[in-house]
N, C-alpha and C positions, 0 to 999 in steps of 0.2 A: 621422432623416435629417440629415446635416451639410451645411452650405452655406457657401460662401466666394466673395467676389468677388476676382478676380485682375485686376490692371491690367497690361496688356501694352504693347508699343511702339506708337507712332503712335495713341494714344487707343483702342486695342482693349481691350475689357473682356469678361470672361466670368464668369458666376455658375456655379460648379461645385457640384452637389449630389450627395451620395453616400448610398447606403443599403446597409448590410451585411446580407446574407441568410445563410442557413445554408450554401449551397453557392456563392453567387455575390455579386458586387458590382454594384449598379446605379449607373451614372453618367449624370448629366444636365448638359448644357451649354447655357446661355442667353446668347447673344452680343448685343452692342450693335450689330452690323452684320448686313446680309443675308448669307446663306450664300455667295453668289458673290463677296463681298469678303473672305472669310476666307483666311488664308495657308496653305491646304492644297491639295494636288493635287485635281483635279476628282473623281476616283473616291472620295476620302476625304470630300469635302464632304457627301455624302449621309448620312453617319453621324456628323457632328460635333455633332449635337444630343443624342446620348447613345448609350450602349452598355452591354452586360452582359459582365463578365469572370468567369471561373472564379476562385473565391476560393482562393488559396494564399499562402504567405509572400511570394512575389515580387510578385504583384499587390497585396497589402495594402500592402507597402512602397512600390510605385510610386504608389498612390493617396495615401498619406501625403505623399510628396514632391510630388505634384501640388497638394495642399492647402497647402503651405508657400510662403512668398514668397522664402525664401533660395535661393541657387544650390547645388544638390546634384549637378551633372552628374558630377563625379568619382566620387561614391558610386554614382550610378545606373549609370554605365558599368561600374564594378567589379562591381556586382551582376549586371548582364546577362552580362558575361563569365564570371562564376562559373557561372551557369546554362547557358550555352552549352557550357562545358567539362565539364559533368556527363555521366556515362555515360547511356545510354538507360534503364537500370534505375533510376538515381538521379533522372532527370528525369521519368519517367513519372507518378509521383504528383502532379506539379504541372500537368500538361497538360490535365486535364479530359477532354473529348471529342476534343481535337485530337491527331492522331498526333505522336509525339515529334519526328520529322524536320521536320514542318511547324512545330511550335512553336519548335524551335531555329532554323529559317530565319527565322521572324518576329522572334525576338530579335536575330538578326544584322542584319536589315533595320532594326530599331529603333535599333541603335547608330549607323547612318548618319544618323538623324534628328536627333541631338544637335548637329549643326552649326547648328541653328536655336535659337530660344528654348526654354528648358527646358520650359516649360508647353505650348507648341505641340507639341514633340516627345513629351512624355508623353501628351498627348491622342491624338496620332496613333498612338503605340505601343499604348496601351490599346485603341484602335479596331481595330488590327491583331490584337491578342490576343483579339478579340471572342469570346465564349463560343459 
């Protein structure tokens, strides 16, 4: 299991732990503030302590970006657009148990999240792509 502390704006900190499994990635988030003070919409706050995502090249790359401190928004958005533009047949192997239309919709919603901090947006996106 890999772990890293990420220091965000306004003194917010999160310890991110990841575990790669055969078919999925386990993510755990340990925040230095109570859930109700985190910069997420209320419906997302219930799952910001951790999630499981289907393991595919996209989610592996997103987790790698999540564990980095550098700003990779441009690369992330390019990767998301690439997957959104795939045909259903191309995208299907990456979606796990999620229907391709729903997966593509989640990726589109994820693009809008990147107006926020990169790490907050990635955590929210990975929570949306929950296994």
